[in-house]
C-alpha positions in Angstrom: 41.5 22.0 111.4 44.6 20.7 112.7 43.3 17.0 111.8 46.4 17.3 108.1 48.9 19.0 110.8 52.5 17.4 111.4 53.9 18.7 113.5 51.2 20.0 115.8 47.5 19.1 117.2 45.5 21.7 118.3 42.0 21.1 120.7 38.8 21.7 120.5 39.3 23.2 116.4 37.3 26.5 117.2 37.3 28.7 119.8 33.8 28.8 122.0 32.9 31.4 123.8 30.1 32.6 126.0 29.0 35.9 125.5 27.4 38.1 127.5 27.5 41.5 127.7 29.9 43.9 129.9 31.7 40.8 130.8 35.4 39.0 129.3 34.3 35.3 128.2 38.0 33.5 127.8 38.9 30.1 125.7 42.3 27.5 126.4 43.8 26.2 123.4 45.3 22.8 124.1 48.6 22.7 122.2 50.7 19.7 122.0 54.0 18.9 119.8 53.3 15.8 117.5 57.4 15.4 116.6 60.6 14.5 117.8 62.6 18.5 117.1 61.3 21.1 119.0 58.6 23.4 118.0 58.2 27.2 117.3 55.0 28.4 117.4 52.2 32.3 116.6 48.7 32.5 117.1 47.2 35.6 114.4 43.7 36.8 114.6 41.6 38.7 112.0 40.3 41.1 115.0 44.0 41.4 117.2 41.5 44.2 119.3 38.6 42.5 119.4 41.0 39.1 121.5 43.6 38.8 124.3 46.1 35.8 123.6 48.6 34.8 126.0 51.4 33.5 125.3 50.7 34.5 121.4 54.1 33.2 120.7 56.3 30.4 122.3 58.8 27.5 121.2 56.7 23.4 122.5 59.5 20.6 123.3 59.0 17.9 122.3 56.2 15.0 122.7 55.8 18.3 125.7 52.8 20.8 125.3 50.9 23.9 125.9 47.7 25.7 126.8 47.2 28.9 125.5 44.2 31.0 126.4 42.5 33.5 124.8 40.6 35.8 126.3 37.5 38.0 124.2 36.6 41.2 125.0 33.7 42.8 126.9 31.4 43.8 124.4 28.3 46.3 125.5 26.7 45.1 122.2 25.8 42.1 121.2 26.6 41.5 117.6 23.3 40.3 114.6 21.9 36.7 115.2 25.0 35.8 117.7 27.3 35.3 114.3 30.7 36.2 114.0 33.0 35.7 111.5 36.3 36.0 113.5 39.0 33.5 112.6 42.3 32.4 114.4 45.6 31.0 112.7 48.3 29.2 114.2 51.5 29.1 112.7 54.2 25.9 113.6 57.9 25.6 112.4 60.7 23.3 113.6 63.2 25.4 115.0 67.1 23.9 116.4 67.5 22.4 119.6 67.9 24.6 122.2 65.7 27.5 120.9 63.7 29.2 123.3 61.0 32.1 122.5 63.4 34.2 123.0 65.7 33.1 120.5 63.3 33.2 117.3 64.7 35.5 114.5 61.9 38.2 113.4 61.1 36.2 110.0 60.7 32.3 112.0 57.1 32.2 110.1 57.3 34.1 107.3 56.8 31.9 104.3 59.8 33.3 101.9 62.5 32.6 105.2 62.4 29.2 103.0 61.1 27.4 107.0 58.0 24.6 106.0 55.6 26.6 107.6 52.2 24.3 108.7 49.2 26.3 109.8 46.2 25.7 111.5 42.8 27.6 110.9 40.2 27.8 114.0 36.8 29.4 113.4 34.9 31.4 116.6 31.4 31.2 117.7 29.5 32.3 120.5 27.2 31.1 122.4 24.4 33.2 124.3 24.2 32.2 128.2 20.8 30.9 128.0 22.2 28.2 125.4 25.4 26.9 127.5 24.0 24.0 129.4 26.5 22.5 130.5 28.2 25.3 132.4 27.1 24.9 135.9 25.5 21.9 137.7 22.9 24.7 138.2 21.2 25.0 135.2 22.6 21.0 133.7 20.3 20.3 137.7 17.0 22.6 135.7 17.7 21.6 132.3 17.6 17.1 132.9 13.9 18.5 135.3 12.4 19.8 132.9 13.2 17.1 131.0 11.4 14.2 133.2 8.7 16.8 134.3 7.6 16.8 130.7 6.1 13.8 130.6 3.2 15.4 132.7 2.5 18.9 130.5 1.6 17.5 127.0 1.5 21.1 125.8 5.9 21.1 126.0 6.9 18.1 125.7 8.4 18.0 121.8 10.1 21.0 123.3 12.0 19.9 126.9 12.7 16.6 125.2 14.8 17.9 122.4 16.2 19.6 125.3 16.9 17.1 126.4 18.1 14.9 123.4 20.7 18.0 122.2 21.8 18.5 125.7 22.9 14.6 125.4 24.1 14.5 121.9 26.4 17.8 123.2 28.2 16.0 125.8 28.7 12.7 124.6 29.9 14.9 121.4 32.6 16.2 123.8 33.2 12.8 125.4 34.5 11.5 122.2 36.3 15.1 121.6 38.6 14.3 125.0 38.8 10.7 123.9 40.7 11.5 121.0 42.7 13.9 122.9 43.5 11.1 125.7 44.5 9.0 122.8 46.9 11.4 121.2 48.4 12.0 124.5 48.7 8.7 125.4 50.1 7.8 122.0 52.8 10.4 122.4 53.6 9.3 126.4 54.3 6.1 124.6 57.1 7.6 121.9 58.6 9.8 125.3 58.8 6.3 126.7 60.6 4.7 124.0 63.0 7.8 124.0 63.1 7.4 127.8 62.7 7.4 130.8 59.3 8.2 131.6 58.2 7.8 135.2 55.0 10.4 133.8 53.8 7.1 132.7 51.3 5.1 135.4 48.8 2.1 135.0 47.4 4.9 137.3 47.0 7.1 133.6 45.9 4.2 131.4 43.5 3.5 133.7 42.5 7.5 133.9 41.8 6.3 130.1 40.0 3.6 130.1 37.1 5.6 132.7 36.7 8.5 129.7 36.2 5.0 127.8 33.1 3.4 130.0 32.2 7.0 129.9 32.0 7.1 126.9 30.5 3.9 126.8 27.6 5.0 128.5 26.5 8.9 126.9 26.0 6.9 124.0 23.8 4.3 125.7 21.9 7.4 127.3 21.8 8.9 124.2 20.0 5.7 122.9 17.8 6.0 125.4 16.4 8.9 125.4 12.9 10.1 125.0 12.0 9.9 121.7 9.6 13.0 120.6 5.8 13.5 120.1 
């Protein structure tokens, strides 16, 4: 988890992969520098042969961020119960000004070097294609249609209503996470603006944050008014 980290924030806090046989799957991590210093990072995993991580090492400028793509290699069989014990570790440490990734010493992330090194641990979650209900508009439309049609099918009403409620909860949680991420980005932009003039901070960005807040409120109201199971 990245909640206690002073140097960086990592979103999302777990890697979710849609698991399909003979197909690659990927998850993007956003790593943000929360300090006025340059911060170097390194990504490690307990199963390096199963994943491609690009970039796995880098340097982030003050109040800036980067995106790391983690790719799960194609597999020929499903894991037992779709459970995964793989773990990821994101290490971070402050480096001198003007330091680039090619300038990092080999012992940069060695705790014995005397540097202060923070660690953020991430777990891996596999999602089956049938359970990934919000990944496409067609699947979402089918799920909503099943929920609304369930009123005329008493035998399957409880099952469809539970699906609908779970979908709303997932969308609400995703909206909350996006709102938190935007709030952190807004705070970083404010700090960058205090350090120097930052033309990227505009009324349009503030308006987008307000729109996200409206969306979160809408999803909350929708989840509270969702049909109760019988």
